[in-house]
Every structure is written in C-alpha cells, then in structure tokens.
C-alpha positions in Angstrom: -120.0 37.5 -72.5 -121.3 41.0 -72.7 -123.6 42.7 -70.2 -126.7 42.1 -72.3 -125.9 38.4 -72.8 -125.1 37.8 -69.1 -128.2 39.6 -67.9 -130.5 37.8 -70.3 -129.2 34.4 -69.4 -129.8 35.1 -65.8 -133.4 36.2 -66.5 -133.9 33.1 -68.7 -132.8 30.5 -66.1 -134.3 32.0 -62.9 -137.5 30.5 -61.5 -139.7 31.5 -58.6 -138.1 28.7 -56.5 -134.8 30.5 -56.8 -136.2 33.7 -55.1 -136.3 34.1 -51.4 -139.6 34.3 -49.5 -138.5 37.7 -48.2 -138.2 39.1 -51.7 -141.7 37.6 -52.6 -143.3 39.1 -49.5 -141.8 42.5 -50.0 -142.9 42.5 -53.7 -146.5 41.8 -52.6 -146.5 45.0 -50.5 -145.4 46.9 -53.6 -148.1 45.4 -55.7 -150.7 46.4 -53.1 -149.1 49.9 -53.0 -149.2 50.2 -56.8 -152.9 49.2 -57.0 -153.6 51.8 -54.3 -152.0 54.6 -56.2 -153.4 53.6 -59.6 -156.9 53.5 -58.1 -156.5 56.9 -56.6 -155.1 58.3 -59.9 -158.1 56.9 -61.8 -160.4 59.3 -59.9 -158.4 62.4 -60.9 -159.2 64.7 -63.8 -156.2 63.3 -65.7 -157.5 59.8 -65.0 -160.8 60.7 -66.6 -158.9 62.0 -69.7 -156.9 58.7 -69.9 -160.2 56.8 -69.7 -161.7 58.9 -72.4 -158.6 58.2 -74.5 -159.1 54.5 -73.9 -162.7 54.8 -75.1 -161.7 56.6 -78.3 -159.0 54.2 -79.3 -160.5 51.0 -78.0 -160.4 48.2 -80.5 -159.5 44.8 -79.0 -160.7 44.2 -75.4 -158.0 41.9 -74.1 -157.1 43.8 -70.9 -158.7 45.6 -68.0 -158.1 49.3 -67.3 -158.1 50.5 -63.7 -161.1 52.5 -62.7 -163.3 51.9 -65.7 -165.3 49.2 -67.4 -163.6 50.0 -70.7 -161.2 47.4 -71.8 -158.3 48.0 -74.1 -155.6 46.3 -76.2 -152.7 45.0 -74.2 -150.4 47.8 -75.0 -152.9 50.6 -74.4 -154.0 49.0 -71.1 -150.3 48.9 -70.0 -149.9 52.5 -71.0 -153.0 53.8 -69.2 -152.6 51.8 -66.1 -148.9 52.6 -65.9 -149.7 56.3 -66.3 -152.4 56.1 -63.6 -150.0 54.4 -61.2 -147.5 57.3 -61.4 -149.9 60.1 -61.9 -150.1 61.2 -58.3 -146.4 60.6 -57.5 -147.6 58.4 -54.7 -146.0 55.1 -56.0 -142.9 53.6 -54.6 -139.4 55.1 -55.0 -135.8 54.3 -54.4 -134.0 53.2 -57.5 -136.4 55.5 -59.2 -140.1 54.3 -59.7 -139.9 50.8 -61.0 -143.2 49.1 -60.1 -145.4 51.4 -62.3 -143.0 50.8 -65.2 -143.1 47.0 -65.0 -146.3 45.7 -63.3 -148.9 47.2 -65.6 -147.4 45.6 -68.7 -147.3 42.2 -66.9 -150.9 42.5 -65.8 -152.1 43.5 -69.3 -150.3 40.5 -70.9 -151.6 38.2 -68.2 -155.1 39.4 -68.8 -155.0 38.4 -72.4 -153.0 35.2 -71.9 -154.5 33.9 -68.7 -151.2 33.9 -66.8 -150.8 33.0 -63.1 -149.9 35.1 -60.2 -146.8 33.1 -59.7 -145.5 34.1 -63.1 -146.4 37.7 -62.6 -144.5 37.7 -59.3 -141.4 36.1 -60.8 -141.4 38.5 -63.8 -141.8 41.5 -61.6 -139.0 40.6 -59.3 -136.7 40.0 -62.3 -137.8 43.4 -63.7 -136.8 45.0 -60.4 -133.4 43.3 -60.8 -132.8 44.6 -64.3 -134.0 48.1 -63.3 -131.7 48.3 -60.3 -128.6 46.9 -62.0 -128.9 49.4 -64.9 -129.4 52.2 -62.4 -126.6 51.1 -60.1 -124.1 50.9 -62.9 -124.4 54.6 -63.6 -125.6 55.9 -60.2 -122.5 58.1 -59.4 -123.3 60.0 -62.7 -127.1 60.2 -62.3 -126.9 63.9 -61.4 -125.5 64.8 -64.8 -128.1 62.7 -66.5 -130.9 64.6 -64.6 -129.3 68.0 -65.3 -129.5 67.1 -69.0 -133.2 66.6 -68.6 -133.5 62.8 -68.6 -135.8 61.1 -66.1 -134.2 57.8 -65.0 -137.5 56.1 -64.3 -138.6 55.9 -67.9 -135.1 55.1 -69.2 -134.4 52.1 -67.0 -138.1 51.3 -66.7 -138.5 50.7 -70.4 -135.6 48.2 -70.4 -136.8 46.5 -67.2 -140.4 46.2 -68.5 -139.1 44.6 -71.7 -137.1 42.1 -69.7 -140.0 41.3 -67.4 -142.5 40.9 -70.2 -140.1 38.7 -72.1 -139.9 36.4 -69.0 -143.7 36.4 -68.6 -144.1 35.2 -72.2 -141.3 32.6 -71.9 -139.1 34.1 -74.5 -135.8 32.3 -75.2 -132.4 33.9 -74.8 -132.2 35.4 -78.4 -135.8 36.7 -78.2 -135.2 38.3 -74.8 -132.0 40.1 -76.2 -134.1 41.4 -79.0 -136.9 42.5 -76.6 -134.2 44.6 -74.9 -132.9 45.8 -78.2 -136.3 47.0 -79.3 -136.9 48.7 -75.9 -133.6 50.5 -76.1 -134.9 52.6 -79.0 -138.1 53.4 -77.1 -136.6 54.6 -73.8 -137.5 58.3 -73.2 -138.8 60.8 -70.6 -137.9 64.4 -69.8 -137.8 66.0 -66.4 -139.1 69.3 -67.9 -142.6 67.6 -67.4 -142.1 67.2 -63.7 -145.0 68.7 -61.8 -147.4 68.0 -64.7 -149.6 65.1 -65.6 -147.1 64.0 -68.3 -144.7 62.7 -65.6 -147.2 59.9 -64.9 -147.0 58.9 -68.6 -143.3 58.1 -68.1 -144.5 55.0 -66.2 -147.1 54.3 -68.8 -144.7 54.6 -71.7 -142.3 52.2 -70.1 -145.1 49.6 -69.5 -146.3 49.9 -73.0 -142.8 49.7 -74.5 -142.2 46.5 -72.6 -145.4 44.9 -74.0 -144.6 46.0 -77.5 -140.9 45.0 -77.3 -141.6 41.5 -75.9 -144.5 40.9 -78.3 -142.5 41.9 -81.4 -139.5 39.8 -80.2 -141.7 36.8 -79.7 -142.8 37.0 -83.4 -139.2 37.2 -84.6 -138.7 41.0 -85.0 -135.0 41.6 -85.5 -133.1 44.0 -83.2 -129.5 44.5 -82.0 -128.5 41.9 -79.3 -125.9 44.1 -77.5 -128.1 47.0 -76.7 -126.7 47.7 -73.3 -123.0 47.7 -74.0 -122.9 48.5 -77.7 -120.8 51.4 -79.0 -124.0 53.2 -80.0 -126.1 51.5 -77.4 -128.2 52.4 -74.4 -125.4 53.4 -71.9 -123.2 55.2 -74.4 -126.0 57.2 -75.9 -127.7 58.2 -72.6 -124.8 58.4 -70.1 -121.9 59.1 -72.5 -118.7 57.0 -72.4 -117.0 57.1 -69.0 -120.1 57.7 -67.0 -121.0 54.1 -66.3 -119.5 50.8 -65.3 -120.7 47.9 -67.3 -119.3 45.3 -64.9 -121.9 46.5 -62.3 -124.8 45.6 -64.6 -124.1 41.9 -63.9 -122.5 42.1 -60.5 -124.2 40.0 -57.8 -127.4 39.2 -59.7 -130.0 38.1 -57.3 -127.6 38.2 -54.4 -129.3 39.9 -52.7 -132.4 40.5 -54.7 -132.8 44.2 -55.6 -136.3 44.4 -54.0 -134.7 43.3 -50.7 -131.5 45.4 -50.9 -131.3 48.3 -51.7 -135.1 47.9 -51.7 -137.8 50.5 -52.3 -139.6 53.1 -50.2 -143.4 53.2 -50.0 -144.5 56.8 -50.1 -146.3 58.3 -47.2 -147.1 61.5 -49.1 -148.4 61.9 -52.7 -145.5 64.1 -53.9 -141.9 64.0 -55.1 -139.8 62.1 -52.6 -137.5 65.1 -52.3 -140.1 66.6 -50.0 -140.5 63.6 -47.7 -137.7 64.0 -45.1 -138.6 67.7 -44.7 -142.2 66.8 -44.3 -141.4 64.1 -41.7 -139.4 66.6 -39.7 -141.9 69.5 -40.0 -145.0 67.5 -39.2 -143.2 65.9 -36.3 -142.4 69.3 -34.7 -146.0 70.5 -35.3 -147.6 67.4 -33.9 -145.3 67.0 -30.9 -145.7 70.6 -29.9 -149.4 71.0 -30.9 -148.6 74.0 -33.0 -151.3 75.9 -34.9 -150.8 77.9 -38.1 -151.4 81.1 -36.2 -148.7 80.3 -33.6 -146.0 79.7 -36.3 -144.0 82.8 -37.2 -141.6 81.1 -39.7 -140.5 77.7 -40.9 -137.0 77.5 -42.4 -136.0 74.5 -44.5 -132.3 74.2 -45.1 -131.0 72.3 -48.2 -128.5 72.0 -50.9 -129.4 73.8 -54.2 -129.6 70.4 -55.9 -132.8 69.7 -54.0 -134.3 72.9 -55.4 -133.2 71.9 -58.9 -135.5 68.9 -58.4 -138.3 70.8 -56.4 -138.1 73.7 -58.8 -141.6 75.3 -58.4 -141.4 78.2 -56.1 -144.7 79.6 -54.7 -146.8 77.7 -57.2 -150.3 78.8 -57.9 -151.3 75.4 -59.4 -151.8 72.6 -56.9 -150.3 69.9 -59.1 -147.1 71.9 -59.4 -146.9 71.8 -55.6 -145.8 68.1 -55.8 -142.5 69.5 -56.9 -142.3 72.4 -54.5 -140.6 72.4 -51.1 -142.2 75.7 -50.0 -145.7 74.5 -51.0 -145.3 71.3 -49.0 -143.9 73.2 -46.0 -146.9 75.6 -46.3 -149.3 72.7 -46.3 -147.6 71.3 -43.3 -148.1 74.4 -41.2 -151.5 75.3 -42.6 -153.2 71.8 -42.4 -150.8 69.7 -40.3 -151.0 67.0 -43.0 -150.2 66.3 -46.6 -152.9 64.1 -48.4 -154.1 63.5 -52.0 -156.4 66.6 -51.9 -153.5 68.8 -50.8 -152.4 69.2 -54.4 -155.7 70.5 -55.7 -156.1 74.0 -57.1 -158.6 74.7 -54.3 -155.9 74.2 -51.7 -153.4 76.1 -53.7 -155.7 79.1 -53.7 -156.3 79.0 -49.9 -155.3 82.5 -48.7 -153.4 80.9 -45.8 -151.3 78.8 -48.3 -150.5 82.0 -50.3 -149.7 83.9 -47.1 -147.5 81.1 -45.8 -145.4 80.8 -49.0 -145.0 84.6 -49.1 -144.2 85.4 -45.5 -143.7 82.3 -43.3 -141.8 79.7 -45.4 -138.0 80.3 -45.8 -136.0 78.1 -48.1 -132.3 78.5 -47.1 -129.9 77.0 -49.6 -126.4 75.9 -48.7 -124.2 75.2 -51.8 -121.2 74.6 -49.5 -122.8 71.4 -48.0 -121.0 68.1 -48.6 -122.8 64.9 -49.7 -122.4 63.7 -46.1 -124.3 66.8 -44.9 -127.1 66.5 -47.4 -127.5 62.8 -46.5 -128.6 63.9 -43.0 -131.9 65.3 -44.3 -133.5 68.7 -44.8 -133.2 70.5 -41.4 -136.4 72.3 -40.3 -136.4 75.2 -37.9 -139.8 76.5 -36.7 -140.0 79.7 -34.8 -143.2 80.7 -32.9 -144.7 84.1 -32.2 -143.9 83.7 -28.5 -140.1 83.3 -29.2 -139.8 79.5 -29.1 -137.7 77.7 -31.6 -137.9 74.0 -32.6 -135.4 72.2 -34.8 -135.5 68.7 -36.3 -133.8 66.8 -39.1 -134.8 63.4 -40.5 -132.1 61.4 -42.3 -134.3 58.5 -43.3 -137.9 59.1 -44.2 -140.8 56.9 -42.9 -141.4 53.7 -44.9 -137.9 53.6 -46.2 -136.5 50.0 -46.7 -134.6 50.4 -43.4 -137.8 51.6 -41.7 -140.2 49.4 -43.7 -143.9 49.8 -44.0 -145.8 47.1 -42.2 -148.4 44.8 -43.8 -151.2 46.7 -41.8 -149.8 50.1 -42.9 -149.7 49.2 -46.6 -153.3 47.8 -46.3 -154.4 51.1 -44.7 -152.8 53.1 -47.5 -154.7 50.9 -50.0 -158.0 51.6 -48.1 -157.3 55.3 -48.1 -156.6 55.4 -51.8 -159.7 53.3 -52.4 -161.8 55.8 -50.6 -160.4 58.4 -53.0 -161.5 56.4 -56.0 -164.8 54.9 -57.1 -163.8 51.4 -56.3 -166.9 49.5 -55.0 -166.5 49.0 -51.2 -167.0 45.3 -51.4 -163.9 44.9 -53.7 -161.5 46.5 -51.3 -160.7 43.5 -49.0 -161.0 41.1 -51.9 -158.1 42.8 -53.7 -155.9 43.0 -50.6 -156.5 39.3 -49.9 -155.9 38.2 -53.5 -152.6 40.0 -53.6 -151.3 38.5 -50.4 -152.1 35.1 -51.9 -151.0 35.8 -55.4 -149.2 32.5 -55.9 -152.6 30.8 -55.6 -154.1 32.8 -58.4 -154.3 30.8 -61.6 -155.3 33.8 -63.7 -154.6 37.4 -62.6 -157.5 38.6 -64.7 -159.6 37.8 -61.6 -157.6 40.5 -59.7 -157.6 43.2 -62.4 -161.4 42.6 -63.0 -162.0 43.7 -59.4 -160.4 47.1 -60.3 -162.3 47.7 -63.5 -165.6 49.4 -62.6 
C-alpha cells in the first residue's frame, strides 16, 4: 500500500473510542485557544475587512462567522474564520499552525449539517495526525522549503483539512483519497507575506480548501488517488525528490497521537514564535530585577542568522511588521515590560521610546558559527544597565510548550483576555468555555458558533 492509501484507511477506521482521553483533553484546550485568537482577530481592522467581504459575497447562510451576525456559505465561513484565527499570529504552534487550518472548516460544515461535538473532536484529532505525519516526513529539509518561500502551515494544513473534513462527512476510502487529491492542487502559501495580514489567510485558505475538497469528493469528483507519493505529487513537487521520507508518513499512526506528542504550544505572545524564547528571557530579567526602560543601557539578543531570516523586519515602522521582528519585540519588552495584542499597533510602533530603543538600545548579535545544539538552547539575552550591572538569561523551552503545558485555568484566562479585546457579549464568555470543555455532550456545534456570532 502507498502512503495515501495507508493514511486514508487509518482515518476511515478510527473512532473517538480509539483515542485517548489525554488527546481529547489537550484538543479541547486548543479549541478554546483557537476561539480566543479568532475572536481577538475579529476586532482588528483586517477582521472588519473580512466581515465586509463576507457581506459583499454572502449568498447562502449556512454557517456562522466569528465576530459578526453575517452568515456565509460553508466554504466562505471556513475561509474567513480560518483567516481570523491566524491573523494575530496568536494561535497554537509546533508542527506549524494546524488548528486554524482544520477546525474552521469542520465548524462550518457542522453548522450546515448539524454535526455533533464528538464528530468535530474526532475529525480534528485525525487532522492533527495527518498534518504532523506530513510535516514529520520532511522535517529535516523544512529549512530549504522555507528558503524557497513556502509556508508549511498552508501546505500541510490544506491536506490535513481535507482529510478531517472527509472524516466529518463520513466519506469512504475512495472519496477520502480523492479529497486529498483535490486538496493537493490547492495547497499554497508564501512566506513573503509574513508580517502582513495575508499570512492569516494561509489558515483560511487551508480551511476553505478542506471544505471544497471533501464536498466535491462526496459528490464523485474525480482526482488522483496517490497524491502524496505520486511521481508528480505533493511531496515530489513541493520538497523535491530525496528531501522526504514517505515511510514516516504512516509510521506509528496514533501511537502516540500527534496532539499528545510532539504536541503543540499555546502562544503567550501574539507574534511569531521565533520571538518567544527571547521574550521569556528578556521579560524574566526585567521583572526579576525591577528594571525600568530608563535604567537599561543595552539589550543584546544573540542568535543564529536563520532566526533573522524568519524575523526579517529590522527596525519596523509599521506595528504589524513587528510580529516578525526580534528588535521590535525586544524594544517592547524594555519599554513596556510586556507584549500584548495592542503592542503591534502603529501607535506603539511610533512611540519615540520604541524608535529610540531600536536605534540605540537593542543589539542583535548574529552567530553563523553556532551549531544546531547551540541554537536549541534559546536566544541568549544580555541586559546592561546604566550603573554597570549585567544580567544574562537564556530560555531553551518557552512557556506553554507541550513539555511546560498551559493549564486549564491559563487557557481560560487567555480566552477571557482575547474576549475583552473583541466585541463578544460578556454573558457569552463563560458559556463558550463551558461548552468546549463539554464538547462531547454537544449534539449540534452550531450552538457553540452561534455564541461567537454577534
């Protein structure tokens, strides 16, 4: 059997009873986290534009759209909600950003078809499995993929979304293969758009592609059934022959479940994950020593050049670009002592202290000679004060990493914080949290998404 056939047969046979309670419980945390980030994104200028787009193209009203009373067709609701969920770069990360690629399509289909929370949970966990196995099979070569401008989130996310939506709709083996075949020709996403609103659309495009692929396949649309391993298929086209291991696509499926190990990180800061270890270290020094902006002479961040290739905006003047800027985040840390949603506004970017900090206090020290082992230890931070003191710290594993997991209370607090930064009615906040924790008891997830449509 080929990789596509083996993967699809695993998807087809798996039921929620086959999945560990640990995997289910962790998945619920990520559902809460996704709703949090999508709600916050709905209150942004880009969120307003997406709502306007929904209003202009609205036809059928089968599915709810986060942050607005406007309803949309299933594919457009998946696109808009997926885009909102990734807009702020506040959604989960690890094997890229899978939840915002998979969950919105499932919710949109569930809205239309009155599908239960149990089926959404099952389909999402299987979507995670597909995403991670595709990613894992080419992980040693991901650097070359990124250097060519591809964003792995939207490549693997499209395939994972198609698989998950196929499961939700009870597609048979042949139909699920075709769903993946259709999705393979829809996978896209360029890292040139990092630091812009378009990066959020990478999640939205994946969600929409999953809906379209599974729906077409359910109606008999013909597509290649060896899309993963084919000579002109997904891996050969994207990674180039020799840069992937097909055997790893089907290795240890569900043992352990991908959402358990390697698992995903929940983001503490609404910016590219490449900043997070440096932020943990810098903010820790500042808080532990009660340092003010005026006391700090310099902050030096040491890193390999590959990190700057990712965080490529230097001294940005536009707040949103700051999400992909190490010096911007370090400046925010010493100026404000925190990094929040509003940190990446143009108002903050134009703060004279931010400009001064990036010009004269923040030093980015690149070390091309560093080995992988050295870079895995974090982004060392050195803070020097005006009175001659020096503080150094490096964080190898950021907060809310799977090995330092976010607690139930912490993910609820993140949800409440994001809700405060949206227009969500206050009376809906605790209802949403409770409904997600008890998602298996929800016979129709439209009751959940309706609480987020206002």
